[in-house]
NUPA-51928 format. One record per atom (N, C-alpha, C): residue in one letter; y, x, z. Coordinates in pm, whole numbers, plus 50000, padded with zeros to 5 digits. Layout:
REM NUPA-51928
AYXZ...
***
This chain:
REM NUPA-51928
M857516859562635M856956872962642M856096873762768T854926880062752T854006880962865T854426892262956T853866891563077T854166901963175T853686915463127Q852506915363057Q851976928063006Q852906934062902N853426925462809N854346930462708N855616935862771M856116929162879M857326933562948M857116947163011K855916949063069K855596962063128K855546972663022A854926969162905A854796978762797A856156983162746M857136974262747M858476977362697M859406982162809N858826984562930N859606989063046N860706979363087L860426966263065L861386956063107L860986950563244P861966946063326P861646940563459P860756928463446T859736927663525T858836916163523T859456904863604E858856892663591E859346881163666E859176883263816D858076889563856D857856892363999D858936901664053F859256911763974F860276921364017F861636914664032I861956906163932I863256899063937I863316889864060M862206883064089M862166873864204M862346881664334K861676893164345K861806901264466K863246905764487K863946909364377K865336913764388K866226902364435K865936890164386K866726878564427K866536875864576I865266876764621I864986874364763I865666884864849L865616897664804L866256908364879L867766906364889A868356901564779A869806899064778A870176888064876I869326877564881I869586866564975I869496871365119V868446879265149V868266884565284V869456893165324M869906901865233M871036910565262M872296902365289S872456891565214S873636882865234S873606876465372I872416871865412I872276865665544I872596875565654V872086887865640V872356898265740V873846901365749L874506902065633L875926905065628L876746894065697V876416881565667V877136870265729V876936870265879A875696872765922A875406872966066A876206883966136G876326895466068G877096906466128G878566902866143I879116895966043I880536892066049I880756882066162V879836872266176V879956862366283V879926869066419C879006878466438C878916885466566C880186893366597A880726899566489A881946907466508A883096898766555F883236886966491F884286877566532F884066872566673A882816870066709A882516865266844A882896875666948A882606888366915A882946899167008A884446900367025C885176899166913C886636899966921C887196888467002G886596876966987G887086865167058G886926866367208N886026875167253N885806876667397N886516888667457D887336895667378D888066907067431D889046902467537T889296910967637T890276907867741T891666910667689T892576900967699T893966902867661T894826896367766N896136896967748N897076890467838N897476876767788D896786871567689D897196858967627D896296847367662G895546848467768G894756837167814G893396835967751D892826846667692D891486845967636D890466844167747T889236841067708T888246836167805T887386846967868T887626859467835T886796869867896T886926869668048E885816870868118E885866871368263E886506884468308A887456883568402A888096895468457A887116902868546P887286915968559P886416923368650P886536917768791A885456918368867A885486913269004A886516920869086V887326913369163V888346919569246V887666926269366A887996938769388A887386946069499A887846940269632S887026941369733S887356936269865S888556943769923D889586936169961D890756942170023D890406947770161L889536940770231L889086945370363L888346958670350A887506959870246A886776972370223A887746983670191Y888806980470117Y889836990470085Y890486995770213I890826986770305I891466990770431I890496998970516K889246994270526K888257001670605K887967015270542G887987015670410G887697028170340G888707039070369K889967035370385K890977045570415K891127047870565G890487039170646G890447041470790G891677037270867K892577030070801K893787025570871K894317012770807M895017004870887M895726993070839M897216995770854V897936995670743V899376998070746V900066984570767I900796983570878I901346970770924I902856970570906G903336961370823G904766960070797G905466952770911I906506959170967I907226953371081I908716955871067T909496949371153T910876953271179T910996955271329D912076961571372D912316963571516D912776950271573Y911866943471642Y912096929571678Y911396926271810A912126927671919A911566923872050A911506908672060P910426903372116P909346910072189P908096912372103M908236911571970M907056912371884M906686926871851N907646934371799N907436948571768N908716956171803Y908646965171898Y909816973171935Y909336985872005K910236995572020K909857008372080K910167008472229D909237013872308D909447014972452D910277027372483A910447030372611A911287041572654A910787054972601D909497055672569D908907068172518D908907068772365G909507058672303G909557058572157G908287053672090K907387047372167K906127042172113K906277027372083W905707023171969W905767009071933W904967000672033T905576989772077T904926980472169T905346966272130G904976956572213G905316942672183G904066934272160F904256921272158F903116912172143F902366914872014D903086914871900D902396916871772D901816930871760T902496940671820T901976954371817T900616954971886E900556949672007E899296950072083E898226941172020F898646929871965F897716920871896F897096928171776A897946934571696A897466941871578A896526953171616E896866960271722E896016971471767E894646966371814A894626954571878A893346948871923A892476944971805V893096939371701V892346935671580V891826948071509C892676958071496C892276970471428C891126977371502A891146976771634A890056982671712A888726976071678K888746962971662K887526955771626K887086958671482L888056961671397L887746965071257L887306979671243G887556987671345G887207001871338G888187010171257V889457005771253V890497013271181V891677015671274T892557024671233T893767027771310T894897018671265A895717014371361A896917006571329A898077016171303E898657015371183E899807023771149E900997014571118F902117016671185F903247007571171F904297013271075F904707004670982F905657008470877F906866999270888V908047004870908V909256996770924V909786992470788L909886979470769L910416973770645L911946974570650S912536981670555S913996982970552S914656970070505D913896961870432D914426949170382D913346938670397W913526929670492W912526919170520W912236910770396D913216909070310D913056900670190D912106906970089Q911756919770107Q910866926770013Q909426927570063K909106919970167K907776921170229K906636918170132V906806908170045V905746904969949V905566916169848N906666921869800N906586933069706N905906945169770E906206947669897E905596958969967E904086956769983L903696944270006L902266940870015L901576943669882N902156938369774N901526939569643N901476953969594A902456961869634A902476976069596A901546984469684K900956978069785K900076984569882K900786995269965T902096993869977T902827002070073T902386998170213I902146985270231I901636979870357I900406971270325D899616968470428D898426960170410D898616946070466V899486944770566V899776931770627V901226931370672V901756919170687V903046917070751V902746910670886W903096917770994W902696913371129W903886915171221N904826905671213N906126908071276N906856894971306G906156885771372G906786872971401G907236865971273M906336864971177M906666858771048M906426843671053T907476836171029T907376821571027T906566817070907I905606808270929I904786802870820I905616792770742R905796795470612R906576786570527R905796783770399D906026771970341D905306768070220D905566777570105D906806782570092D907106791569980D906356804769993L906156809470116L905426821970136L903936820370105K903396808370126K901986805970099K901656807569951K902656806869865K902426808469721K902286823069680S902746832169767S902736846269730S901936855169824M901406849569933M900556857270023M899576847970093S898476853670139S897546846170225S898026847870368I898136836670440I898686837070575I897626832370674S897536839370784S896536836470887S896786822970953D895866819171039D896086807571124D897316810271213P898056799871251P899216801871339P898776806371479Y899636814071545Y899226819271677Y900326818271784V901596818271745V902686817171842V903686806671795I904196798771889I905196788571859I906586794971860N907396791471761N908726797071746N909726785971712A911006789271713A912066780071670A913226788471619Q914036782771531Q915286788971490Q916396783671579V917146792771641V918186788571736V919536794771700I920576788371749I921936793271732I922246802871847V922786814471813V923246824071914V924736826571891T925496825971997T926936828271988T927416834672117K928696838072123K929256843472247K929276832372352A929066836272477A928966826472585A930196817372590E931346822672557E932586814772560E932596803572455N931726804772353N931666794672246N930416785872256A929706786872367A928416780072381A928516764972361E929596758872408E929736744372396E930266740372259K930836749872187K931416746972055K930346746571946Y929366755671955Y928346756671851Y926976752971909T926536740871883T925296736071945T924286730371847D924726727171725D923826721271626D924306724771485L923556720271386L923876723671247L925236718371205E925586706471248E926876700571212E928026708971267S927876713971388S928976721471451S929176735371392I928186740771322I928346754271267I928576754271116K928666742571054K928726741970908K929926749370850D931046750270926D932226757570878D932426770870948A931476774671033A931576787371107A931106798971020K931446811171062K930926823170997K929546825971056I928536825470971I927136825971017I926466838670964A925746845471050A924946857071010A923466853571021V922676857370921V921236854870920V920526866870859E919246868070888E918416878270823E918036873470684T918206882070585T917876878170449T916396874970434G916096864170364G914706860070342G914036853770463S914816850270564S914236845070689S914266829870693A913546824370792A913596809970815A914986805770859G915686814670929G917056811770969G917976809970850E917806818370749E918606817170627E918346803770559E917086799670559E916726786870499E917386775170574C917496776370706C918096765670788C919546762870751V920286773370716V921726771870693V922086772870545A921136769970460A921346771370315A922516762970264E922796751770331E923866742870287E925216746170351C925246755670441C926516759270506C927356768070415A928666767870439A929606773870344A929766788870359N929706794170480N930096808070503N928956815770571V927976819670489V926776826170541V926706840670491T926466849870583T926286863970548T924846867870579A924126872770478A922736877070497A922716892170524V922026895970630V921916910070669V920446914170667A920206927170683A918846932370664A917866928270773A918336926270897A917426923371009A918096913971108Q917286907671192Q917836898571292Q918706905971394T918356918271423T919186926271515T920576928571454D920636929971322D921936931471255D922746918571267A922046907171263A922736894271279A923366893271419L922646898071520L923196898271656L924426907271664L924376918671597L925506927871596L926736921571530E926506913571428E927606906671360E928346897471458V927596890471541V928216881571639V928886889571749K928216899871797K928776908171904K930106914471862S930196918871737S931406925571688S932506915771653G932166902971641G933156893071602G933206890471452A932366897671376A932346895471231A931766881771196A930946876371285A930386862971268A930596855071395D930736841871379D930876833071496D929526830371561V928506828971478V927156825971526V926156833171439C924936834271489C923816838171404C922676828471431V921786827371336V920606818871351V919386828071343I918656829071454I917526838271463I916356831471535D915236838471544D914066833271614D914346832271764I913836821671825I914016819871969I913336831072047T912256836471993T911556847372062T912466859472078M913226862671974M914166873871984M915366870072070A915876858072053A917056853772128A916806854572279E915626850372321E915326850572465E915106864672517A914596873472431A914306887172475A915516896272470M916496893372382M917546903172355M918966898572387T919136886572441T920486882172476T920546878272624G921776878172678G921966874172816G921946885972912E921936882873038E922046892873144E920936903273136G921326915873150G920366926873151G919956931773014T920596926772908T920276930972771T921466938072708S921286942772586S922386949172513S923386938872461Y923046926172474Y923916915472424Y924196905472537E924716910672648E924946902272766E925946890972739M926886893372648M927916883272620M927456872272525L926216873572474L925696863572381L924716854172450T924606842072397T923666832372453T923146823272342K921966818272361K921426808672263K921846794672304T922076786272202T922486772472231T921456762872170G921816756372061G920926746272005G919786751771923S918696743971917S917526747171834S917586739071705L917326745771592L917416739171462L916066735271403T915016742571438T913676739671385T912626743071489E911426738071465E910246742571539E909266748371438E908706760171470E907906767471372E906696773871439E905906780571354E904766788271403E904706801571328Y904216811771399Y904076824971339Y902686826671277G902636834471168G901366838071106G901426852371055I900276857771018I900156871570969I899976870970817G900796878470746G900756878270600G899876889070541C898986884970450C898096894270378C898306892570228R897776901770150R897846900370005R897176887169963L897736880869861L897226867969817L895756869069779G894926860569839G893496860669811G892706871169887S893356878469977S892696889370049S891666884270150D890496890770151D889476887370251D889836892870389T890866901170396T891356905970526T891856894270610C892476884570546C893006872970618C891886865370689T890776863470620T889626856570679T889096864070801E889036877270791E888526885370901E889486885271020I890786885470991I891776884871100I891646871571174N891466860671101N891296847671166N890066847571257K888996853671210K887766854271288K887986861971419I888646873471407I888896881771526I889906874971618M890876867971559M891856860771640M891156850571729D890186843571674D889416833771753D888716840771870E888186852571844E887496860071950E888476864272060L889686868572019L890686872972117L891286861172194M891276849472133M891666837172204M890606833872309A889356834672267A888246830772354A888096840072475D888336853072456D888126862372568D889366864372656G890456857172624G891646857672708G892656868472673T892346876772572T893266887672536T894636882372496L894666872272409L895946867072362L896686859372472D895956852672558D896606845872672D897326855972760N896676867072786N897286877472869N898526883572803L898456885572672L899606890972600L900766880972600A900436868072582A901476857772582A902206857272716K901456858572825K902076858772959K902926871172977K902436882372930K903156895072943K904496894472872Y904526888572752Y905746888372672Y906456874672673E905976865772759E906606852672781E906716844572652L905596843272584L905516835572461L904556823872478T904656814272387T903776802572390T902816803072273L901516802972302L900506803472196L900296789872133V899886790072007V899436777971940V898006775371986K897746763972039K896396760872090K895656751871991
***
């Protein structure tokens, strides 16, 4: 049948049929392309199951601190690092060090007392505090959960006991069966992990009280505190330090990955260079890491 006859009978012509076929093919291609794009978009959605979508850029922690105008510093009452003077004002090596850094950052130093030293990482992550600045021993396990500054003060874990027992408790072997008090989550607690009779308390000052009261035979605490708070002229005149169990260094703890840590290190170098930290070390009778 000719095209003219098909037109006369109102039947679809070959051209018309071909155009419909081409249109159907084009529509199919468009539909398939749309489905592929939809699947690609779904595949890039952010989930908690390890998909490949890039996470939003993490905001600067330093900018957050500067934005609120203060750095909240997690501490415990721990002479000679952070403690209150006769007027009830926080003082100490770490207190003055932190205030010097904050001055250079253009923010106020605000001190927050940690009721449980073992919760310091949780307090950081919850943004209750911005840094831990309290004679914190640098340990490998802590490096997994916080960014830690360059070391700045040399420390050691030492045995403290009543003066009458000074010759009895001098090393780890001699205290293995003794009643031992330590601060929970501390380097001292780690030192005596294999000992049989260990009591963990909230703070190193509590560990000293345990020995003073007779509840513990010894405590294991930082040498910086032992030298500042025991012996003649202190509240613990009957206590004395004996053997040293470790040698350590102090660092400042920041949120993991925080750019605040980098800035603190930079300012620390400046305070080392201009003599500020040397003067503080002499004032509080500490030894700096050189």
